[in-house]
N, C-alpha and C positions, 0 to 999 in steps of 0.2 A: 287125609294124611294118616298113615298107619305107623304107629310107634311101638317099639319093643319095650314092654313094661315088665319090671320085676321089682320085688321088695328088696330094699338094701339092708336096713337094720331097724331096730326098735329102740326108742329112747323114752325114759320115764323121768318126770320132774316132780318133786315134792314142793307144793306151793300152799299158801294160806287158802282158807275157804273163800275169802273175799279178795278179789283182784280189781284194782282200779285200771282205768284206761292208760295206755302207753307204759305199762309195767313190764319190766324185763322178766320173762319166765325162765329162760335158760338159753343155752347156746348149743348148736348142733354142728358137727364137722361135715360140711357139705362136700368139700374136696375129696374126702375119703370115699364118699359114695359115688360122685360123678364129677370128674375133673373139669369137663367142658360144658357145664350146665349153662344154658342161655336164658332159660325162663325158670324162675323160682316162684312157686305159688303154694297156697294152703287151701285145703278142702273146707276149712272152717273160716268164715269171714270175721270171726272174733279175734283172729290172730294174724299177724303179718310177720314175714321172714325177710331179713336183710341178706345182702350178699355175703356177709361174714358169718352167717348162720345164726344170728341173734333172733330170738323169738319174742315178740312184743304183743301185748293185748291191744286191740283197737278200740275197745269199749269196756266199761266196768261189767264184771260178771261174778256170779256166785256159783261155787261148785256144789253139786248135790252129793248125797251120800255115796253115790257111785262115782267111780273115776271117769274123767272126761278124756276122750281120745279124738285125735284128728290126724290127718296125713299131710306130709310135705311132699310136693311133686317137683321133681327135677327133670327138665327136658333139654335135649340137644337136637335141634331141628335138622342140622346138616347130617348128623350121623343117624338121625331117626331113632334115638334112644330115650327112654323115659324110665326113671327110677323113683321109688317111693321110700319115705322114712316115716314110720309110724311113731307118733308121739302120744304118751299117756300122761295125764296130770292127776296126781294123787294128793289128797289133802294131808298136810303134815300133822303129826300127832301133837295134841295139846299137852303142855307140861302138867305134871301132877300138882294139884292144889294142896296147900298145907291145911291141916285140920284146925278148927277154931280153938281147940284147947292148947295148941302149941303156942308157946310164947315167942313172939317175933318183935324185934326192934325195927320199926319202919320210920323212914324219913318222908314226911309229907311234902308234896310239891306245891309251892305257892302258886295260886291261880292268878295273881296280879301280873305275872310276867309270862304270858303265853308265847308260843313260838310264832314266827311271822305267818301272816295269813296269805293264802293263795287264791287268786280269782282268775278264772279262765278268760282269755281274750275273746271278745265277741260272744260272750255267754248269752244264751237264749232265755235265761230266766228260769222260772217266773220271778218277777221283781215285785216287791223288794226281796233281794236274795241275801240270806244270812251267810256271812263269811267267817265270823269269829265271835267269841264272847270273852269279855274281860270281867273278872270278879275280884273283889277284895276279900281277904280272909277276915277282915274286921266286920264284914256284913253279918257275922253270927252274933255280934254283940251290939251293933249300931245299925241305924237306918242309913243306908248309903245311896247316894245319887251319883250317877255316872254322866260324864260329859266329855267331849273331845273337840279338838281344833286342829287346823292344818290344811294342807292341800286336799281337795276333794270334799271338804266339809264346809269351811267358811272361807276358803281360798280357791282360786281357779284350779280345776273346774269345780265350781261351787255346786253343792247339792248332790254330789256323786255318792257320798256315804253319809250315814247318820248312825247314832248310837242311842239305844233305848235307855231312858233315864233310870228306870228302876232295875232292869235286868242286866244291863251292860252288853246286850247283843249288838253287834255291828252289822249293818245291812248295806247292800249296794242297791242303788235305785235304777241303774241302767247299765248297758254294756260299755266296755272300755276297749280302745284300740291300743295295743301294746306299743306299736310303732310311734304313737304320740305320747303315751305315758307308760313307762316300763315299771314304775313302782311308786308307792305313796308312803310317806312317813307322817303319821298323825300322833298327836299327844293326847293321852287319855287322863282324866282326872276322876278321883273318888272323893266325895265330900259328904259330910253330915248335913242335916237340914240347917244347922246353925252356922254352917260355913267352915267347919273344922275339916282339915285334910289329913286323914290318918295314913295316907299313902303318898309317896313321892310321885310326881307326874310320870306317866309311863309313855315311852316312845315306842310306838307299835308300827311295824312295817307291813304293808299290804303289797305283795308282789303280783304282777299281772303275768300269768303263764301264757306263753306264746302259742298262737294258733297259726297253722300254715295257711295264711290267707293272702300271701303275696307270691306271685309267680316270679321266677328269675328273669332278668332282662339282660340282653347283650349290651355292652358299652358302646357299640357302633351299629348303625343301621346296615352298613356294608363293609366287609373286610376284604381288602385287596392285597394279594401276595404275588411274588414272582419266583420262579424256580427255573434253572437252566434245563434245557432238554437233555435227555439221556442221563438224568441224575440217578444215582443208585438208590435202591430202597432204603428207607430209614433216614434219608436227608430231611432235615426239618424245613418246612415251608413257612410256617408262621404259627401264631397262637391266637385263638379267639378267647375273649374274656366276657364273663357274665357276672351279674351281681344279684343278690337276694337280700331284701331289707328285713327279713324275718330275723329272729334271735340267732346270733352267731353261735357257732360250735354246737349246733343241734342238727337233727335230721332235716329240719325245715330249711336249712341253708347248706346242706351237703348236696353238691351239684354233680351231675353226670352229663357228659357230652356224647353225642353220636351223630354220624352222618346219615341223614334221612334219604337223600337222593343226590344224583350226579347228572350233570348235563354237559356233554352228550351222554346218553345212557348206554355206555359201553362198559368194558371191564373196569371195575373200580380202580382208580389210579392213586387214591390217597386214603389215608387212615387218620383217625383222631384219637388221642389218648382220652379215655373217659373222665379222668380226674383233673387233668391239667389243661385240656383244650388244645394241646399241641398237635398241629397237623403235619404229617410227614408223608414222604413218597412211598407208595405201595407198589406201583407198577414200574418195572425196570425199563420200560421202553416208552418214554415220553418223547413223542416226535412232533416238533413244532410244525413241520410241513403237513402233518395229518390233522392235528388238533392244536390250534394256536392258544386256546384258553379253555378252562373248565369252570363251571359254576356249581357250587355245592350248597345244598340246603342242610344246615346244621341245627340240631335240637339240643337244648339244655333243659334238664329236669331235676327238680329238687327231690327230697326224700331218698337220696342216694340212687336215683334212677328208677325207683319202684313205680309200677304202673299207676298207682293212685296219687303220685306226686304231680305237682303243677309244672307245666313246661312252656317253653317259648322257642320259636325258630328264628334263625338268622341266615343271611346269605354271604357266601364267601366266593370271590372270583380269583382264580389262580391263572396268571399269564405265564406261558411257556417262553422262556428267553432262548434266542437262537444261538447255536454253536455251529462251528464249521464242520458239520458231519456229512456234507454233500460236496463232493469234488466237482470242479468245473469240467465240462466236456465241450469239444468243438462241435459247432453245428455242421461242418463239413470235414471230411477226412482228407480230401485232396483239393488243392487250389492251383490255378495257373495264372500267370501274369507275364507281361512283357515290359522290357525296359531298353532304352537305347543305350548303346555303348558309350562309355565315358561320362555318363550322367552321374552327378554326385549330389548327395543330400536331397533326394527326390523320393516322395512317397510313391510306392508301387502297388501296395495291396493293404486291405484292411480285413482282418479275420475276427470272428466273434465266437463267443462261447455261451453255454447255458449253465446256470448255477441256481439250484433250488433254494439256497439260503437267502436270508433277508437281504433285499437290495440295499445298495449303498452302505454296506457294513464290511468290516474286514473279512468276514467269512465269505463274501461274494466278490470282493475286489480281485480282479485277475492280474496275474503277473506272468508275462510271456518271456520265453527264452528260446534261443536257437540252439537246438541240441546237436545237430550235425549239418555239414555242408557249408560251414562258415569259417573254415580254417584261416582264410586270409582277412577275416574281419571286414569283409566288404559290405555286409548287411547289418542292420540294426533294427530291433523291434522295440517299441515303447507302447504304453497303455494310455488310451484316451480316457481321462477320468470321468468325463461326462457320459460316454456311451459304453465304457468298459471294453472297447474294441482294441485289438492289437494293430498298431501302425507299423508296417514293414517299409523301411527306407533303405536306399543304397547310399552308403557313406564313402565308398571308394569306386572309382570308375571301372566298369567292366570292359574287357576286350573281346570283341566278337571273334577275332581270329584265334584267340586262345581257347575260349569255351563259348559255344553257341547257346548253351543252356546250363542253369545251375539248379540243383535239387536241394532244397532245405527241409529239415525236420524241425518243427516248432512244438514245444511243450508249454503247458500252462499249469500254474498253481494259484493258490489264494494268498492274500496278504497274511491272514491268520493261519497258524498251523492246523493241519487236518486232524480232527479227533474222530477216531474210529468208534462208531456206534456199537452198543452191546449186541451180541449175537449177529454180527455182520463180518464179512470178510474184507481184508485189505484190498483196496482198488489200486490198480496201476495208474501211472500218470497218463492223462489224455494227451495225444499228440496228433499232428496233421502234417502232411507233406505239401510243399509249395514248389512248383516247377516254374523257374524264371527263365523266359526266353530272351536272349540278348539279340537286339536288332542292329543290323549293320546299316546305319544311316549317317548322313551328315548331321551331326548333333547341333542342336540349337543351344541357346544360352541356358546357363544353370544358375539357379539362385543359391546363395550361401547365406544363411542356412535355408533349408527347405521350409521350415516353419519359424517365422519371426514373431516374437511377442512384443507388442508396443503398448505401453501404459500411457493413458491419456487422463489428465486431470479433469474432473467433472466441471462442466460449464465453461470450458475454455472457449475463447473467441473463435468465430468461423475463420478458417484459413490458417490456423495455428499449425506450424510444422512440428510433427511428432517423431520424425525419423526418416531414414532412407532405406530403401530395399532395392538393391541392385543385383543384377545377374552378370555372369561372365561367360564369354565365348570359350568353350573348352580348347579350341584350337589356338586362339591368340592369348588367352589368359587375362583379357581385359574386358572393359564394358563399352568400348567404342562402337558406335553405330547401333546400339541396342535401344529399342524403344519399349515403353511399358504402357500397359493399360489394364483396366479392371473389367472383366466381362460383366454384362448386365445380369440382372436377376439375383443380386446379392444385396445384403444390407447396405444402404447408401449412407455410410458414415464418413468415408474418407475418399480421397482421390490421389492419384500418383502422377507426378510429373513425367510426361512421356520420354523426356531425355535424361533428366538427372536421377529419376527414381525417388525424388523427395515426396514424402507422404504428408498430406495436410488434411485437416478436418473440413468437411463440407456442411456441417450443421453443429449446433450446440449439443454436446453429448450430456444428457441428464439422466441419471439412473432412476428418476421418478416418472419417466415418460415411456409409455408403450413398450416397443420391442427392446428398449434399452434397459429394462428392469433386470434382465439377466446379467448385465454388466460386461458382457464380452460377445464378440462375433468373429468367426473365421472367414476371411475374405481371400479368394483365389486371385493371384496376379499373374498376368501373362507378360513374358519378355520375348521380343521379336527382333531377330538380327537382320542384316542387310539382305540375306538370301530368303527371308521369309520364314526361317526356322523359329519355332517357339519353344519356350520353356515356362514351366509353371512353378509357382511358389505360393505359400500360404502366409498371410499376415493375420495374427490373432490380436485383435484390438481389445484391450481391457480398460474399462472405465474405473478409475480410482477416485475415491471421494475427494472433492476439492473445496476450496474456500469461496463459496458462492453467495453467502449471506453476510450482511452487515450486522454487527451486534447492536441491539436496541435495548434501551431501558424501558421496561414495561410500564412503570408508573412515573409520570413526570410532574404531577401537581401535588404539593405537600403543604401542610400548615405546621409551623414551628411556634410553640408557645414560649412564654417568658423563661421557662426552665432550660430552653435551648438544647433540648435533647437531640443528639445527632440523628440524621435521617439515613436510613439504609437504602442505598441505590443498588438494584439488581438488574443486570443485563441478561438478555437471552440471545442465543445464536443457534440457528437451525442446522449448522454444520456439525460434522462429527470430528472427533479428535484426529489429528492434532490442530485443527483449524478453529477450535472453539476456545475453551478456557485454557490458561488463565487470561483474564482481561486486564487491560491497563487503562485507568481512568485519568483524565486531565481536564482542568478548567482552562478553556482557550482564551477567555477574556482576561487581560492583564490586570485591570482595575478590580474586577470581581475576584481574581485569584489572590489579591492582597487582603481581601475581606473574608474569604471562605477557604476552607482547607478540606482535603480528602484524605481519609485514613483507611488503609486496607483492612478488610474484614476476612474475606476468604478469596478463592480463585475467581468468583464471579460477582462478588458484592463488596461495596465500600461504604464508609460512613461519611456523610457530608455535614459539616458543622462550621459555625462562624469562628473566625480567629479571635475576635475580641468583642467588645461591647458596641456592636454596630446598631444604628437606629432601626426602629421597627418600620416595616414596609414590605412591599412585594418586590422580589428580586428574580429576574430572568437570568439564569446562570447557564451559559453554553458549556456542555460537558461532552468531550469526545471519548469514545470507548474503542480501543484497539484490541482485536482478538489475537490469538497466538499465531495466526497466519499473516498478520500485518494489515488486515482490513479494518478501516476506521469508520465508525458510525457516529454521526453528529446528533446530539440530543440537546433539547432545551428544557432545563429543569426550572420550574416556577416554584419558588418558596415564598409563602406568605408568612413573614416574621411578624407575629401578632402578639399584642399584649393581652394574653389570655392564660387561663389555667388549663382548660381542655380545648381541643381543636373544634368542638361543636360550638364554641362561643364565637367563632369567626365565620363570616358569611362570604369569604373570598376576598375581602378588603382588609387592609391593615387596620386593626381595631384602635379606636381613639378613646381617650379618657373622657369622663363626663364634662360637659360644658364646652366641648369642641376643642379642648387643648390637647396637644400631643405630648408624649413623654420626651423629655430632653435628655440627651446624653451629657457626659462629663464635659466634653469640649464645647458643646453648645452653651452650657451654663457658664463656663469660663469666658466664652466670647461675650456673653451678656454682661458679666461683671466688668470686663475690661471696657466695654462700650459705655457702661454707666459711669465708671471712673473718668473716662475721657470727657463725657458731657459735663460732669461736675467740675473738672479742671477748667474747661472752657468758661463756664459760668463764673467761677472764682476770678479768673483772669479778667473777664469783662467788667465785673464789679470793681476790681482793684483799679483798673485803668480809668474808670469813670468817676472815681471818688475824689479827685484832686480839686475840683471846682466847687465843692459843697462844704459839708461840715468837716472840722478839723478835730483830730483826736490828740489829746495831750499825752505824750509818751515821755517817760523819764529817760534821762541820758544813759541809764544802766542798760537799756535795751539797744544801744547803738552798736554794740559790738559783741558778738558771741565767741570771740577768740580769747584764749588765755593770755593775760598780760602779767608782767612781773609787778604785782601789787598785792597788798593785804586786803584791799577793798575792791569792789567791782565798779569803780568810777569809769566814766566814759573814756574811751581811748582817743587817740589822736586821729584826725581826719587825714587820710593818706590818699593822694592822687596818684593814680597809675601813670607813670611817665609814657606809657604807650598810648594813652587816651588823648587824642588831639581833637579839640573842638572844631567841628566842620560847619554845622548849621544848627540853628535853633529849631526845635521841633515841637515844643510845647508852649501853650499860651500862658502858663503859670510860672514862667521863669526858668523852666527847665531847658536842657539842651540834649542833643543826641550826637554821637560821634560814630564813625566807622573806622576800624583799623584792620586791614587785611581780611582774614577769615573770621574776625570777631566783630560783632555788632552789639553796642550797648546803648540802652535807653535809660537815662537817669534824670531824676528831678533835680531842681536847683539845690534843694536842701537834702541831698541824696543820701541820708543814712536810713536804710530800711532793709526790707526782705528782698531776696532774689529768687527768681524762678528760672531754672535751667533745664534745657532739653536739647538733645542732640539733633541737629538739623544738618544733614549731609555730612560734610567734613569740617564744618565750622562750629562756632560757639555763639549762643545768643542769650542775652540777659535782659530782663525787664525789671526796673526798680520804680517803686512808687514811694513818695514821701508820706510818712505817717507822723502826724503831730496833732496837738490839741488834746482836749480832755475827753478822750474816748470817742470822738467823732471822726468820720472818714472824709478826707478831702477828695472830691470827685476829680478824676483825671480825664481830660478830653483826648489825651494822646493814648490810644489803645490799638491793639491789633484787630484787623477785620476778621470776620468769621471764615472767609475763604482762605486767608493765610493760615489760620490754625488748622482748617480741614485738610488743606493740601500738605501741610507739614506732618500731621499725625496719622492720617488715614492709611497711607501705604505702609508705614512702620507697624502700626497695629495689625494690619492684615497679614504682614509677613510673620509676626509673632504667632498669630492664631494658626496660620498654615503650618508653621513648624510644630506647634502643639499637636495638630491632627496627624501629622506624618510620623510622630515619634510614639512608638508603642509603649516605651517605658516611661513616658510622660515626664521627661527630664526638663523640658522647656517650661512646663507649668510651674516648676519650683521657683521660677523667677518672680511669680506673681502670687502664688498661694503658699505662704510660709507659716509654719507653726513654730511658736516660740516656747521654750521651756521655762519653768518657774525658776526665778533667779534669787530667791531668798527674801527675807524681810527687809523693810525700808531702813535707811540710814538713820542713825541717832541725830545727825545734824539737820534733818529735815530737808526742805527744798533748797537747792543751790542755783535755781534758775535765775536768769537775768531780769525777769519781770516780777520778782517777789514784791509783795506789798509791804514788807517790813522796812520802816524808815529809820529806826534807831540803830545805834551802833551795836553790831552783833559781836558777842564774845567769840574768840577764836581758840578757846581752850579745847574744843573737840578735835583739833588737829593733832593733839598729843595722844589721843586714844585711837587713831586710825590703824587699821591693820597694815601689815607690811606691804601688801600689794598696792596700797594707796599712798604710801609715803613719797613715792617719786612724784606723784601729782601734787602732793602738799608742798614739797620742796620747790616746785616750779611756781607755786602761788605765793610763797613767802617773800616779802619785800626785803631786798638786800641793801 
């Protein structure tokens, strides 16, 4: 490579005699020397030059007494130009020192507060490496010991630094990674041997200076972008992004991007911005038909892209999107066809085109039109969406005597508007000519329309009528005498009635089977008249999704614990909308529907929960699910209502309590209480009836009557005989008698002042009396009811009450038996007023004067008049 080289200018910098690494020496204006410099380098490896002209030292150096020189080389490879800039470094003059005899006021700097220390990342040592020294000014008068604490000393990472006790020198014991620890803050102490601290604790910062030890990385392994073909230069395609974990805002994280290679290796089609990573179009002629996609290898480099920077590469794939930049053209320029006169709605020709644009896109979809020769609108051309062909049909009958042939000119365009590619000329519309020969024949039947579309629901039964396709005789205008048939060699989906033209299915049409996956089929149908003339038509059978699946509940076995948390039932249906959701759930068993309820959750799920406090056990609940198409699926849901806390405690059976006893509900407990009361009532009655022949209990006459009488004392009342009681026969061996009067039956003892037990029996009234007399003993009565009489009397009524309690959700019937009484206040000052009081002396009646107003009416009724 031969380059034209010439010196551009000379630059002189005044610098100190000692220079550290990465020190800015000065700045040179590179653009003034060579505007298009691609490579910037230095003849001296101790210096590096950035793109903005900044000159930095790469290592520490010392200037000799002579000035140091080096050259900056600027190269433009394309123009084959090289220019040089000569740089001279001159040691700056030292300031004149003041003589010792001159009197100067100086302010000494305290050594106890040094500037923050700096340690280079990944330093090679040697270790231990001194990085700073702290000293106290009081060390001139006292013996001072130094110590330190904090991260890196006695905290993680422990042992990284230490301080010498006598000198205050701070040392590092090993290298440090700045990406892990960017700085350390330690606390230094100065103390005398006796523990006195003449200085306050010093917070000293040790900063880790970054080293370029991390290469930049792309955020993605592969970048993919799209851009329309024929895009103009400068159009943004996309942006690649890279990251560098070195110290921000330094040269170590100043990144530069560039495109290394392009595949296919033709003229570069894209460019990338070096600082932002934005990729844009460079080539004005992106042609998808020639190159559908490009693959770029992109490099990112730190140190502002300098050769000594670290770099990484990534891959970018750019796909070229299609535009309608290719016009369709006919495969043939001329076509000929024949048609019988008076034929209507019949296909006579198919024309096809070639289009280089992407298939099945608006840029390649053909739109045909008849430009000339169709003034009477006798022809019509449409597009077959599947094949992109043009279908030419006759829509009005042609007359052989008027015109024996017709010449048509057909043009074609695309669905999308045509976009002219750059640097190309406008193309004229592609056309073709069609010569139609009209035949003078006795016309056969004509189908109307020539193409009939019939939609069939998926999985319809065999023999389902889906429509009629009839032809007419052009001469008579009717369909009499025309027979129909389907030629063999076509898809065997339908048949047609040879007389009526009714179309029926011959197999179950399912879009999931073989040839039916396409969902449609074109079938040619022949119509034959009495003279043997034939006409053809096309039936396009399209399978539309149907309701072929029953909704099913996926999970049918559940365990419900004592918290009775609702169960979520979810049904599945293999059909598509609108034959799937929403589902309608219903419990088909009437008895179980009164115990369980269904609550809607969403379109395909519901919640199943008990209505009340139902017993534990296993319930088989029949649930029907109806989809949106009306198809009903029957499901049996088994719910194990278990006395448990978690479902794992149940083994598929209703859990029982310890000891083999099951948990009883409210109504079961009520039934047991009523049964116990009934048994106790029977025992009391039996004992009362059997006590007349034994011991006698002496009872005072005060207990003979519990009714209020007009008297100031509770003396026995008069014995009153009911005039309705007519003695019929003697029933007791102890002098008693029994009588019957209509609906009332009474059993009384001869000395019949006693207690009565009444119970409703049918529509009548029944009373049992037993004589009670003697000194606390009971007289046994041999006249008693048998057990069967009591059982037949009480069992049906008790069962009826229990049944009503179970059927009543609000438990109103149970209030007749389980009553709660409120507190009615303190007892009366008069004490007991019962008829069986043991007091025999005359009681004072003065308490009647202190009764409250609501009891005065009762008192007045008791006062003797």
